[in-house]
N, C-alpha and C positions, 0 to 999 in steps of 0.2 A: 576502426573504420568509422567514417562519419556518415550517419544516416541522414535522410532527407525528410522534409515534411511534405504533406500533400499540397498541391497547388490548386485546391478546389475553389478558393475564394468564396463567392456567394452562391455558387451552384448548389442545388439540392444534393444531399449526401446521405449515404446509408452506412451505418457502423454497427458494432455490436460488442457484447461482452461474453467471453468464453470462460467458463469456470464450473465449479460444483457448488450447489446449494446457494444460488445467487438470485433467486426469484424475488427477494425483498430489497434488492439493490436500488439505491436512489440515483445511481449514475445516469440511467436513461433520461429521467425527467430533467436533470440538470442540463444535459446536452441539447435535448429537444427544445426546452424553454429558451435557452441562450440563442439557438439558431433562429427561433421565431422572433425573438427581440431584435435580431439583426436582419430580419427580412428574408430568410430562406428556410427551407425545411430540412431537418435532420431526423431521419428514422433511426432509432437505436433499438436493436433487438437483444433480448436476453437469450443466450445460447447455452442453457444449462446442460452439461454433459451427463447429468443424472436422469434427465427426461428419457422416457421410453424410446423416443425416436432417435436419440443420440447415444444411448447407453452402450451400444456396441461399436461406436465410432472411435477411432483414435484421434489424437490432437492433429496429427498430420492430415487425416482425412477431413477434419473440420475446417482447417485452414484452406485446404484445396477448394472446399465447397464455397466458403464465403468469398474467396478471391474470384472464383469463377462466376459467382452471382453478382459481382460488381461492387462489393463493399469497398469503401475508401480505406477501411482499416478496422481493427478490433482492439478492444482492451482485453487483457489476459490476466486472470487472477488465480487464486488457489485452485488446484495444486500445480499449475502449469508454467509458472514464471521462469523457471530454469529450463524445463524440458523444451520450451518453445525455441530456445536459442539455436538449436541445431537445425531448425526448419527455416531459418532466415538467411538473407543474403548479406546484410550489413547491419552494424550496430552503431548507435550514437555513442558519444563519449561517456555519458552517464551509464548507459546500459553496459558498455564494455567494462567500466570501472566497477560496477556493482556485480556484474555477472548474472543479471536477472532482467527480464523484460516484462513490462506490463502494458505496453502499447505497441501495436504493429500497424505500420502504414503500408498500403499497397500502392506502388507508383512505378510506371514505366516497366511493368513486368517483373519488378523486384519487390522483395519484402524487407522493410527497414524496421529494426527493433529499437525501441526507446524505453527508458525508465523514468517515469514521472513521479514514482513513489519517493525517490530521494528528495527532490525539490519540494514535493507535497508535504512530507513530514517535517523537513527543515523549516518551511514557512510556517506551518502550524505550531511547531515548537517555539519558534522565535516570537510569535504573536501571543501564544496562549500560556507560556510559562516564563514570562519575563522575570528576571531576577532569580531564577531557580539555581540552587547550588549544584555545581557540576563536577565536584571533586571525584565522585565515585558513583558509577551507574551500573545497574544490572539490566541486561538485555535478555529477555526470555524469547527464544525462537531464533534460529539461524538459517531459516529458509530464504526464499527470494525476498520477501518483505523485510526479514531480519537483516539481510545484507545491506539493503537500502537504508534502513534505520541506523545501522552501525556506522555507515559512511556519513550520514547526516549528523549523527552525534559527534563524530570525530571533527567534522567541519565546524560544529558549534562550540568546540573547545573544551569538551569534557577531558578530565585528567586521568581517569582510570576506567576501564570497562571490563566487566565480568560477563561472560556469555554462557547461558545454559540452554541446552536443547535435549529433547528426549533421545535424539541420536547424537551421542557424545562426539563421534567423529565429524559430524557436521559442524558442531561448535568449534572443534579443532581447526577445521578448514577455514572458518570465518576468522579465527584468531590469526591464522597464517595470512589471510587476505588483508587484514588490518595492518599486520606487520609490514606488508609490502607497500600498501597504499598510504598508510599513516604511521610511519616508524616512530613518530614522536609520542604516540599514544600507547601506554602499556595496556595490553589486553590479555585475558586469560580465559580458558574454557573451564567450566566447573561442572562436575558430574551431578551434584545435588544443589538445589537452591539454597539449602542451609549453609553451604560453603561461602556464599556471598555475605552472610550475616555473622560468620564466626570471626572473632577478633576485630569487630567493628561493624558498622552498618552503612549500606549505600545511601546516597542522598536521594536517588531516584530509581524507579523501575519502569521499564517499557515492555509491554506485552506485544510481541510481533508474531504471535501464533494465532491460529484461527479459534483457539479456545475462547468461548464467550459468545460465539456466533449462535444464532437461533438453532442451528443444527448441531452445534457442539457446546451445549450449555456447561457452565462451571467457570472456575477461575484458574488462571495459570499460576497465581501466587497464593499459597496458603495464607489464610487470614491471620495466623499468629505472627506473621512478619510485618504487619501493617502498624504504623504509628504516625502521630501527627507531624513528625519531622521528616516525613518521606513524601516526595511527589511521585505520582503514578500516571503514566500515559498508556493509552490503549490504542491500537490501530483498528480494532474491530468497531464498526459503526452500525451494524444491525444485529441486535438492538442497540440503540444509541447509548443507553446506560447498561453496560455489561455488568455481570456479577462482580468482576474485579473493581470497576469504578464505583459501584454501589457500596461495596465493602470499604473501599478506600475513603469515600466521603464520610461514611459512618465513623471512621477512625480519625477524621480531621485532616486527611491528606489533601494537598492541592492536586487537582486532577486535570488531565488533558484527554478529552474524548477523541475517538477516531474520526469525528466529523470534519475536523480541520484538514487532516491529511486527505480525506475523501474528496473534499471540495477542491483543494489546491492541485491535487494530481489530475483532477478532471479539467481544471482550468488550462493546464499545460497540454493535456491530451486533446482538448477541443481545438486548440491552435494547430496542433500537428495534423489532425484530421481534416480541418477545413481551410487552413491558411489564414484564419482570422483570429485576432486576439480576443479572449473572453473577458467579461467583466466579473471579477471575483465576488463582489458584493451581490451581484444579481444571481450568480450561481449559488451562493450561500443562502440567499433568500428562498430559492427553489428548494434547496435541501431542507431548510428549516420549516418550510411549509408543510412537510409531512407530519410534523409534530402537532400542527394545529388542526389537522383534518380529523373528523370523527372516525373512530375505528368501526370496522364492519361495513 
């Protein structure tokens, strides 16, 4: 099904982000600053489902509330990117292909689901890891974000993909998905990360799990697997330097932080919410400004 974008144009707009542990998200600032630069107001609310006022609410109840409150749409993040699909009326081509939604637009009494993660990671990967060897890649995480990343990697021309998830059946499901969508790409599910390094080493590793977030500290990849001939990408962006990226840099790896995916998925979501194209460089400047502000 083909989803539609909001026809808000330059009218003031209210949107939000639904997820868990999202209070350090930089997405609101990017959307609000971009709208201001274009001459209208965007109100962007963080709707953390772990807050006391929402702790007992279901995702369905939350969507009902924001739609009734006149939101133009919402972004959806961990752990709801797959669950939300059953609550929508139509899916975009990318969302249907990935089987996960991170952007919901409310229009004409319907809910349209989009996936801007795929394009966001693809654009970040293309710009941030030019010349990276793509013969063999390990993807850690087969949830909603992992499916988007897997499709982006397939589109980028990687030649072999190993997929690890703490839920092995979910990794098997993603392998099946890749076989259907990208039959030219050999993909396999691995029960242990060590399996990806036995009999050879991958050229790159992508963390598509929430491991490394402020609320889930640590690294998805044990440090013993790092070496200077490995590139490492992370989709987590708060903190900007995750434990994985710090360890990777310490071992001489070329790295790709989650900031690129965060910016480019927001660029696409902004257009879906408002009907207006966003300036990627301007939104990146807003994102980067967080790092120049004094703490506390």
